[in-house]
N, C-alpha and C positions, 0 to 999 in steps of 0.2 A: 576400559574401566568407566563405563558410562555413568555408574551410580556413585563413583568415588567423590571425595571432596575436590573442589575445583578452584582454578586460579582466578584471581581478581582481575577485572578489567577486560575480559574477553568473552563475557556472556557464557562462561562455563559454569557459573555458580547459580544455583537456585537460591536467590538471596531472600533473606527475611525482610519483611517490610520495614524500612527505616522510618524514624520519626522526624525526618527533616522537614523544614518548611519548604513550600514550593519554590523552585528555582527557575530562573528564566535567562534569556539572553538580553544583553543590553545593546542599545543602538548607540554606537560611537560614530557620529554623523549618521550614516545609515547602515554601516557595517556592523553586523551582529557577531559578537564574540563571547565565549563563555567566561564567566568570572574566574579569576585565578585565585587559588588558595592564598590566604594572607600569610601563613607561616609554613615554610618548607625548610627542611634541614637535611644535611648529609651526615653520614656516620663513618667513623674509622676507629680502629683499636690499635693499642700499642702494648707490646710486651706481654701478650697473652701466654699463659702457661697451661699446657694440656695436662690431663690427668696422668698420662704416661710420659716420662721424661725423654723417651726415645723417639717421640713423634711431635710434629707441629699440629696445632688444632685446626679442625674444619669449622671455622667460626661462622656464626650467624647471630643476629640481634633481633630479639622480639621486643616490640614496642607496645606499651599499654598506657592509657590515659587515666589519670585519677580525677574523677569528678570533684571539683572543689567544694561543692555543696553536699553531695550525698556521700562523699568520702569512700568510694569503692572503685576498684580497678575495672576498666573496660578494655579487653584485648583489642588492639588496634591494627597492627601491621607487622610485617616481618621482612627482613632483608633476604637477599640471596645468600648462599653459602660460598665463602671464599676458602678454598681447600688449601691445607698444609701451609698456613701462613700465620705467624705470630703477630704480624703488624698488618692486618687486613684493611683494605680500603674498599668500602661497599659502593657498588654502582647504583644500587637501589636507594633512593632517598625516601624521606617520609614527609607526608603532607597531611594537613588537617582538613577533613571534609566539612561540609556545612553543618552536619549534626553535632560537631564538636567545635563550636566557635572558640578559637583560641583567645584567651584573655591572659593578662600578666599573671594571674593566680593559677592558671592551669598547670597541673603537675604532670610530668611525663616520666614513666619508669622504663628504663632500658635494661633488658636481661640478656646476657651473653651466654650462648651455649656452644659446646663442642659437639658437633654432630658426627660421632664416630661411624664410619662405614656409610655415612650419609643416610642413616635410617633413624626414624623417630624413637625407636625403642632403645637405641644405643646412645642417645644424646645425653650429655652431662652438663650440669650447671657450672659455669665458670665465675659468675658474679653479676651484680646488678648495680645500677646507679640511678638516682632520681634528680631531676632539675625542674625548675619552673620556666615557663615561657618568658616571664619578666626577666629572669636571670640571663637568659640567652640574648634577649634584645639589648640589655644593658652592658653586656660583656664587651671587651675590646675586640674589635673586628667581628663582633657577634659570633664568637666562638668560645666554647667551654671545653675544658679538659677535666674529666671526672674520674675519680678512682673507683675501681670496682670493689664491691664488698660482698661478703657472704650474707646469708639470711639473718644472722645474729649481729651484723654490723662490723665484723672483723674484716680487715683489708685482705682481699683475695689475691692481689697481684695483678698488674695490668691496668690500663686506663682506656676509657672510651672518649672519643673526641666528637663533639657536636658542632657543626658549622651551618649557619643559616644560608639557604640558597635563595638567590634573587634572579629575576629575569634579566637577561642581558648577556654580555660578552664575558667569557671566562679567560683566565690567564693561561698562557701556554705552559705546558708541562711535558716533560719527556715521557714518551709512551712507555719506555722501559721501567719507569718508576711506579707504574700503576699498582703493582702488588707489593712493592717493597718500600716506597717512600714513607718516612715517618709522618705522623699526623700533622706536625706543624707545617709540612709542605703540601698539605691537602689543597687542591685547587679551589680558588674562590670564584665567586660569580659577581660581576660588577653590575650595579644598578643601571637600567636602561630607561631613559625618560620617555621613550616612544611606546612603552608598553606598561602604562599605569594600570593598577588594579581597577576593575570596573565593578560597580555595585549592582549586583543582580537583584538584590532584595527589593530595590525600588523600581524595578522594571519587570512587569509580569508577563512579557511577551511569550516566553516558553514555559511559564509556570503551569499553563493549562495542558501542556503536552509532555514535557520532560521533567523528571523529578528524581530525587535521591541520587545525586551524583556520587560516584566512588572514584577516587583519584590515586594514581601512582606516579612517581617522578623518578627519572633516571638521568645519569650523566654518562655520556659515551665519548670516546676519543675519535677525532676525524683523522684523515690521512695526513693532514698537515700539522698534526700534534696540537690541535686545538680541541676545545670541549664543546659539545652540544648538550643542550638541556631538552629532555624528552618527557612530555607529560601524556599520560593516558587518562581518559575520563570516560567512564561508563555510566549511563543513565537508564533508568526505567522509562517506559513510555505509557502514558495514560490511555493512549489509543488502543492498547491491548484489550481494554474492556469497553471503552466508549464506542468504538466503531462496530464491534459485534452486536452490542445492545441496540444501536440505531438500525443495523441491518435486520435484526430480528423484528423490530417494530415495523419496518418496511415490508418484510416477508409476510407478517401477519395481516397488514393492511391489504397487500396485493391479493393474498389468498381469500380474504373475506370479500374483496371486491369481485373476485371470480365467482364465488358462491352467489353473490347478489346478481351478477350478470346471468348466471345459469337460471336463477329463479325468474328473471325477466324475459327468458326466451319465449314464454307463452306456453300454450297447450301443445303437447307432443303426443305422438302415438305411444301406446303402452310400452313397446320395446325401448324406445328412446327415453321415455320418462323413467323407466327403471334404471337405465344406464345413468341418467342424470342424477337420480337419487343416490346411486352408489358412488358416483364421483363426488357429489357434495358431501357425502359421509366421509370419504377419504380426506377431502380438504379440511373438513371439520376436525378430524383427528390430527392433522398436521398443525393446524392453528392452535389446537389445545396443547400439543406438545411444545410448540414454540412459546406459547404464553407461560407454560410452567417453567421452561428454561429461563425466560426473561425475568420471571418473578424470583427465581433463585439467584440470578446475577444481580438483581437489584438489592438483594440482602447483603451482598459482599461490599464492605466498605474498607477503605484504606489500602487494599492490595492493588497493585498496578501491573502485575504480570502473573503468568501461570507457570509454576515450577514443573519440571519434567516428571516428578512423581505423581502429578495430577493429570497426565496427558490422556489417560483412559477414563477420566471421570465424566459422566454424562452431562452434568450441569455445566461443565466447562468446555464442552467439545467445540464450541464456536470460538474459543479464545486461543490465540497463537501461543506456542510454547516458548518460554524464555525470550521474549521480544525485548531486545536492548539496543541501545545505540553506543557506538564505540568511536571515540575521537582520539587521534594521536596528534599532538601539537609539538612542533619542533622549533627550537630557538637556536640558531647558529650565529657565530661571531660575524658581525657586520653584514648580516643577511636578514631579509624580511621573514617574519614568522610564516610557517606553512602548517597546514593541518590536513589530515586525511581521515575521512569518515567511512564507516561501514556499519550496516545494520545486521545484527545476528539474530536468527530466529530458527526454531525447530521447523522441520519440513511440514508445510501445510498438508495435513492428512487427517482422515477420519479414524483416529486411533480407537475411539470407543466402539465404532461399528466393526473394526477389525479388518483383516486382509486375507481371510481364508479363501475367498473367491477372487482375489485380486483387487486392483484399485479402479478408479474411475475410467481410465482410458480403456482398459480391457472390458469392464462391465458395460460401458456405453456402446462399444463396438458390437458386443454380443447382443445387446438389447436392440439395436437398430436392425441387426440381421434377423431377429425373431419377431419384430413388430408386425410384419405383414401377416404372419400366421395368427397373431393376436387379433388383428383387425378382421380376419375372416371368422374367427371364433366368436367375436362380439358383433359380427355383421356391421362393421363400421367402414367408413371410407378411409383408406390409408393416405395419410399426408406425409410427405417427406420432411426431414428436419428443416429444410429450407422453407417449405410452406408454413410449417408451424412457427418458425422464427418470423416470417413475414406477417403472419396473423398477429403475433405479439407486438410487432413493430407498428402495425396499423392501429391496434387498440391503444398503444401507448401514445402514438402521435396525435390521433384524433382527440384523445382525452386531454392532451396538453394544448392543442391548437384551438379547440372549440371555445374555452373560456377566454383565450387571448383574442380571438376574432370578435367575440361579444364585447369585450372591454374596449377594443379599438373602434368598433362601431359606435359605441357610446361616446368615445372621445371625439369621433367625427361629428356626431350630433351636437356635442358641447361646443365644438369650434364653430359649427354653423349657428348655434344660438348666440355666440359672441360676435358673429359676423367677422371672423378673423380669417383672412385669406391665407396667410402663412400657416396658421394652425390647421386649417382645412387641408392644405396640400400635404403637410407632414403626416397628419392622421390618415389621409387617403393612401399615401405611399406605404405606410406600415400595414394598413388594412389590406392593401393589394398584395403585398409580399406574403403575409401570413395566409391569406385566402388561396393564393396560387400554390403555396406549399401544401396546403390542405387538399386541394384538388389533385395535385400531383401524387400525393401519398395514396389516394384512393384509385388511381388509374392503374388498376391491376385486375386481371381476369379472375384472380382468386376470390375476390369479394363477390363477383357476379355468380361464379359457380357455387360458392358457399350458400348464397341466397336460394339458389335452385335446390340445393341439397336440403336446406332447412325447410323449404316448402314441401319437399317430398316426405319429410319426417312428421308433417302435421297429420292429425287424425282424419281419416276419410279421404286421403289424397288419391286422386285418379289422374293418370297422365293422359296425354293425347293418344299415345299408342294403345293404352288400355281401352280408351273410349272407342277407337276404331277397330282394334283387334284384341278383344279381351283375352288376357292370359292370367296365369296364377300370379298372386302377389309376390311369391318367393322368387319367380323368374324375373319379374321386373326389378325387384330389389337387387338381384344379382347383376342385372344390367347396369344399374346405378353404380354399384361397387366397381364394376369393370371399367365403366366409362369415366369414373372419377379418378382413376389411378394414373391419369396423364398429367404431365407437368404443365401447369398453366402458363401461357405466354402472355406477357403484359400487353395491354392495349396500347397501340401506337399513337392513339389520339383520335378523338371523334371529329369529323369534319365540321369546322366552324365553331367548335366548342373548346378549343385549347385555351387555357387561361393565360398562356404566355404570348398569344397572338396579339400583335399591336394593331388596333383598328383606329384609323385616324379620323374617319368621318363620323361626326357626332350622331347623325341619324342612323347610320349603319351600326354604330356601336351598340345602340339599344333601340330597336324599333318597336318595343313593347312597353315603353315607359308609361305612356298615358293609360294603356290598358291595365297595367299593374296598379297605377294610382287609383283608377276608378274601381278596380276590384277590391282594393283595401278600404277605400273610403265609403263604398256604396252602402253597406249595411251597418258599418261601425262594429262588425263582429270579426274577431281575429280569425285568420285562416286556420283550419284544422288540418293536422297531418293525416295522411292516409295511413291505414294500418300497414305496418312494414311488410307483412306477408299475408296475402288474402287466403283465408281458410276456406277449404272445400271448393274454391273456384279454380279455374284454369290459370296457371301462373303466366304472367306476362313477362317474358324474358327481356323485353326492351325497357321495362320500368326502371331498372337501376341506371341504365344509360341516361334516361331522361332526368331522373332525380339528380344524378351526379352532375350532368351538364347544366342544370338549372342554377347551381351555385355560381358557375362562371358567368352565366347570363346575368344573374342578379348583380354580380360585381361590375360587369360592364355597364349596367343601368346606373349604378351609383356613380361610376366614373363619368358617364355622359352627363349626368345631372350636375355634378360638381363643375365640370368644364363649362356647362351652360351658365351656371350661377356666376362663375368667375368672369366669363366673357361679358355678362351683363354688368358686373361690378366694374370691370375695366372701362366699359363704354360710359358708365356713369361718372368716371373720373375726368372726362374731357371737359374743357371750360364751357360753361353755359351761363346764360343770364341768371341773375339772382332769383327771379320768380320761378324759372324752370328748375334751378338747383333746389329750391325749397320743395318743389313738387317731387323731384327725384328722391330726396331724403325721406319725404313722407311715404312715398310708394315703396321704399326698400327698408322696411323696418327690420331690426335684427331677427325677429321671429320668422320672417319669410323663408329664409334659407332652411331653417329647421323643419318648417311645415312641408316644404317641397321634398326634402331628403328623407324625412321620417318614414313614409310608406315604403320607400325602396330599401332603406336600411333594415326595417322590420322584416321585409320579405327575405332579404339576404340571411338574416339571423334564423328565420324559420326554415329556410332551405338547408342551412348548415345543420340545424338540429335534426331535421329529417334524415339527412345523409348520415349523421353520427349515429342515430338510432338504428338505421338499417345496417350500417357497417359494424357496429358493436354486436348486434345479434348474429350477423354472419360470421364474424371472427370468433365470437364466443362458441358458436356451433362447431367451428373447426377445432378449437381447443377442447371442446367436449369430446369429440371423436378421438383426438390425440390422447386425452386423459382416459377415456373408456378403454382403449386398447392398450393402455399402459398399466392397468391394474394387475397386480400391485407393484410390479417391479419398477415402473416408471416413477411412481411417487417416492419409493425408497431411494432411487438414484438421485432424484431432485433434492431430497433432504441431504444426502451425502454431498452433493455438489454445493449446496448452500453452506454446509459446514466448512468445507475446504476453501471455498471462495471467501468466507468471512475471515479466516485466518490469513489468507493471502492479502486481502484488502487492508487489514489492519497493519500488516508489515509494510505494504506499499505506501499507505498514508503516512506512516511514521518516517519512512525514508524521504518522501517528497517534502514533508514539512522541514525535516532536518536540512535537506539540500537547499530549499528555498531560503531558510534563515541564513545559511552560510553564504549565499550568493546575492544578497540584497544590494550590495554595492557594485557588483560585477554587471555592467551594462551589456557586455557581450553575452553573458549567461542569460540575462533576462530577454534579450533579443532572440536567442536560440529557443528559449522557453515558449514564446508565443508564436514564433514562425514555424517551428518544426515539432518541438516537444522534447522530452528527455528519454533516454534509454535507461531502463532499470534492469541491471544484470544480476540474476540470481545464480549464485554458485552453490551447487549441491554436491555433497560428498557421500550420498547414499550408495550402498552396494546394490548390484542387480542379483541379489540372492535372498531367498526366503521371504519374510514379510516386508523387507525393505523394497522389494519390487513393487508391492502394492502401494507403499508410501510414495514411491517415485511416480507411479501411474496416477495417483491422486494429485501429486504436486504438479505434474505436467498439465493436467486439465485446469487446476486452480490458477496457475500462472498464466495460461493461455486466456482464461476468462477475464483477466485484468485488462485485456484490450477493450472491454466494454466500459471502462471507467474513464471519466474526464475529471479534471480538476479546475476549480474556478477560484480566483482570489477576490475576496470581498472586503469591504470596509466594516470593521467591527462597530457595533452599536456603542460600546464603551470599552474602557480598559480593564473591566472586571474579568477575572479568570474565566467565568462561565461564558462570557461573550467572545472569548478568543479560542474556544474549543471548535475544532473542525466538525462540520456537519455533513451528513450523507443524505441525499435525496434521490428519487428515481425508482425504477423497477428492475427486475432481474435482467432484462435485456439491455439496460442502460442505467448506470449509476453516475452521479456527479458528487464529488467531494468538494465542499466549499471550505476554503481556508481563510478565516478572517484575520485581518491585520489591524493594528492600531491606526488611527487616522493619520498621524504624522508619518508613519512608515508607508502607509498605503499611497499617500500623495506623491511619493518619490518614484512610483512604478511607471512603466511606459503606458501610454494611453490605451493601447490595445488590451493590456491586462486589466486596467482599471475599468474598461467598458464591459468586462465580464466575458471576454473571449475564452471558450473552453480550451484547456491546456491538455495536450495528449501525453501519454506515457507509453513507451514501447517496451513491454517486458520480454526478456529473453532468458532462457534457462540453459545452463551448461552443467552436465553431471559427469563426474569421474569418481567411481568408487575407489577407496584407498585402504580399507581395512582388510583383515584376514578373510572375511567372507567374500570379498571381491576377488581375492586370489583363487578361491574355490570356483567362483562363478566363471572366471576367465579360463580356468583349466578344464572344467567339466560342465559348465552351464551355458547360458545364453546371454549375451550382452547386446543383442540387437536393439533392445529398448533404448539403452544409453546411446548407441550409435545413431539411431533415428532422431532422438531428441537433439543431440548436438548438431547434426546436419541441418535439421529444420530450423533451429534457432540461429545457426550461423547465417543462413540465407536471410532471416529476418534482420539480423544485425547488419549484414552487408547492404540490404535495401535501405535501412535507416541511414547509414553513412552516405549512400548515394544521394538521398534526398537532402541530407544536411549539407553536403558539399554544394548542391545546387542553390540552396536558399540562404545559407549563412556563410559569411566570409571567414577565412581561416583565423583572422585576428580575434574572433569571438571565443575561440577554444583556448584552454589553459596552456601555459608553457611549462615544459619539463626539461631537466638537464639532459636526459637521454633523448636524442634527436631522431629516433627511428620514426619514419613516416607512418601514419595510421594505415595508409593503403598497403604498405609492406607488412604491417602487423596483421592486417586482415588476410593477406595472402598466406602468411605463415600459419595463421589459425586455421584457414581452410585446408591446408596441407595436413595439419595435425588431426583435424576432424576425420579425414578419410584414411589416415594411416592406421594400420593395425598394430597397435602398441599397447602393452599391458600397463595399466595405471598411468596413463599419459597425462600427468598433472600439468604439462605444458599448456594444454587446452585451457585450464582454469587460470593459469598465470597470464597467458596472453589475453584472454577475454577480460580479465580484471584490469589489465593495463589499458586496453582499448576503451573500456568503460570510463576510466578516470580521464583519459585523453579527450573523451567526448562529453565531459561535464556530467556524466551519468551518476546513477545511484547504485551503490554496491551493496549486495546482500550475500551473506554466507550462511549456509544451512547444513545441518546433518540431522540425524534422528531427533536429538534433543537440544541441539545448539550448545554442546558442551565440549567433549574431548576433541573430536575431529575438527570442529569449528574453531576451537582455541588454537590448534596447531596451524590451521590455515591462516588465521588472522595474524598471529605472531610472526609467522614466516613472511607474510606479505609486508608487515610493518618493518621488519629488519631489512628486507630487500629494498624497500623504499628509502630507508636510512642509508643504505649502501649506494644505491643508484642516484638518489637525488640530493643527498647531504654528505657524501663522502665519508661514510662510516668506515673506520679502519678495518681492514680484513682481520686483524688480530683481535678485534672486538666483536666480530659478527657472532661467533658462537657464544661469547659471554653475554652479549645483548639478548640473544635468543634465550639463553638460560635464565636471565633475569626476568624476562617477560613471561616465561613459562613456569618459573618456580612457583610452587603452591603456597597458599597461606597456611598458617597453623590451623589446626582443627578448630580452635577457639575462634579464630577470625572467620572461618567459613560459617561456624555456628551463628555468628552475629548476623549474617545475611541470609542464610539458608532456612528452609522450613524447619521448625523446631523438631517435628517428628522424624525428619530425615536425618537429623544430627544426634538422635538419642544414642547415648552410650559412648560418645567420643570424649577424648581427654584433651588437655591443653598443651601437649608436647608439640614442639615444632616439627614439621615435616620438611623434607628437602628433595623429594622425588621430582624429577623433571619429565616433561614431555619430550618426544623426539621429533625431528623434522618429518614432514610428510614422506619424503623420499625414503626414509629409513623405517617407516611404519610397516614392518613386516612381522608376521607371527613367528615366534621362535620355532626352531626346527622340530622339537618334540610335539608342540601343539599342532604344527602343520601335519605331522604324521597322523596324529589322532583324527584331525579333520578329514584327511584323505581316506582313512580306513572307514570312518563313519559314512562318508559320501559313497564309497564303493558298496558298502552294505546296503545303503538306501537304494542305490541304482539296481543292484541285484534283486532286491525285494520287489522293486517296482515292476521289473520285466519278467518275473517268474509267474 
């Protein structure tokens, strides 16, 4: 029932935007914890009378808040149903969220119903009672006993008991009394001084990321007859919109830069010029489409998530579906509070574009297989995906390093101007590192071969072979195509030109220093760059080697000059007579160093610029050929990939920020974060049937692309909400998400993180279909996609754990009550992955357990992050309560029912999209979800599905 009303607290609800003020986490010391609601209370009833004297009522209580100023009811929450009991004690408590700040004047109306047959249509009104929050706080033991009355004020029979809940240890109560004890024996909760309420309003740390919290509170029995208090808190995430909008801006900038690079290629032959124009037109169309989408998103204000009813809306295709955070906090007697987080989100997929031809994984495989034929049709040189990725990497790296080298060169000159030896050494070290990185990036045969190909694309090109043995142009072009289809081997290093080579002798390090100085000083005219590719002339294949090696030579010249200057400076520090000392000071003015270094540094910058110009043109030509033979399918696939990646990155950024805030006090976690990184485990419940196959194929590629993402923790400029919003920078081949923190919090981080070390995330995806469509797929279809995904990601998870074990001590990982070793869990997971078993949900449970043991980030997804997601999350939460907090086995099913019981229609309407709730009434509902293991289609529906499938198969093969 994907489109039905959904349960609070598990991201099954398409919530209506709340009018809550931005909420955040508060630093208690450095530990960040969510604010606890100020007023929470439990409910019980006594002496209820059902409409039929021969039966006991199935009671539930609906709670509404009366606005003291506007004087109207606002439907708020609902308890679970306690069946066949005239004295029910409800395990579901009530809490005031932030949009209803409880004041003494706040009025609360409790309405008791008898849910006959547990259906909303058969529910009957038993009575209601009203009280104010002030009355509850002033009452003895903070407990009220209220008589139920009919709508006209007549006593209806029975009472309702309201008791305030507090953080802390609960009194012991016999477990057998849970459904029968009278209300005056209702267990109380004692105040705990170690868990004072924290004011989130005065701390904006998470106000920029998480907002509109929705809370539920429960009390469950433990195996030793004590009580635990369980709170669920679900929040929306502003990154649902902010991350995709930033990505769209970056996509637009990147594609516009490619168009500009294509324009700067210079004059091309008519064939290549026409291809260039066609590619530029395609890029222009993509840029225009992205700009329209960004303009539509900018018009949306207030909303912070996309409901499932909008999943196929074009203007929202970059936005993830139902992205929410879910936290369960557990308070047990005489134990430290524990909390468990999970991010729920609809499967990242291109719903607007549809799945008629499959998803990204299938489309990309088909596209790569057909691309060679495309290259022949367009008379292009075929480049493999590895070559294309390398070209993008070179463009990205040189664009990043060139301004850094220029800035560091200027710093070197500034240090020379100031006559600062330490400053000179530091600037030279940084300049050497970046220049060597620059040279190493370009040490690839792809650049050299691309320059030759670009020269061949110039008008009037004549090769040596044509000059000696004239042939037809078409034959020569075919030779270029054939010869260029070889995998380029990287250059192993030019003799004497390796930038990493250490040369100790100052003269040997730079034997052209004087020559370079005289060349630069001679006429006072700056050196001109040679044209990147000579037109109409014979191409010099050794030119790139010389230009590339000149950068390393110029760097060696700069190093030699700095060494020379420092040696002279050291010799001048020796004791000398006063007259000689005065002569030394006069002869070494601060400007001397700069004058001697300036020509060499200028030449270095010029060489770097020349290399950048040639490399950019060469790699742009590679990408031009890639784009030319991709028309139009390649552009459509890139757009689809952009859409899916945007949804995946928004979810990952949300989970990373949530996990970071939760682990600020955990030094072991922070150490693991910068030494190895975090694992991000995506649990998918999609079936391998029909259009969900395409969704899973999209999701597989989108999650895999997250390997290109790095995170960086920065110090916020201020504590304003706008300055605490995560920022995205980079290009399609590499993105960095910067997470700003307030100054006081940032100062507590390890030095490696404060210095801006990129933090890695290792995404893994495990999928097990659980619905009735998966039953059909396993009986008559193909589940090889699911098996391949699980096997491949198990290998990734296993490799991550191996690295973690080598670099991070065991003490850094969290402790759990269940002592199963992670290595044993991995072995069990590996066995389950290769085992042929239908709907093997053990894979998901074990993978989730391993993720929590590894301090990882948990995600749960299905088509819309509603029904299947809610069942997975609630089942996992109850399993955690059982395994880690000794939840009584007699309470496991009741706890599951409480978490899975739905809100009233009116409650859902409060949070869901208004159009999706049209025509609903305010009667309470009591239908429950069932455990994943019991999620099977009923027998008659299964028969229908089998018949339809057989008919389809027969029609297909006739």
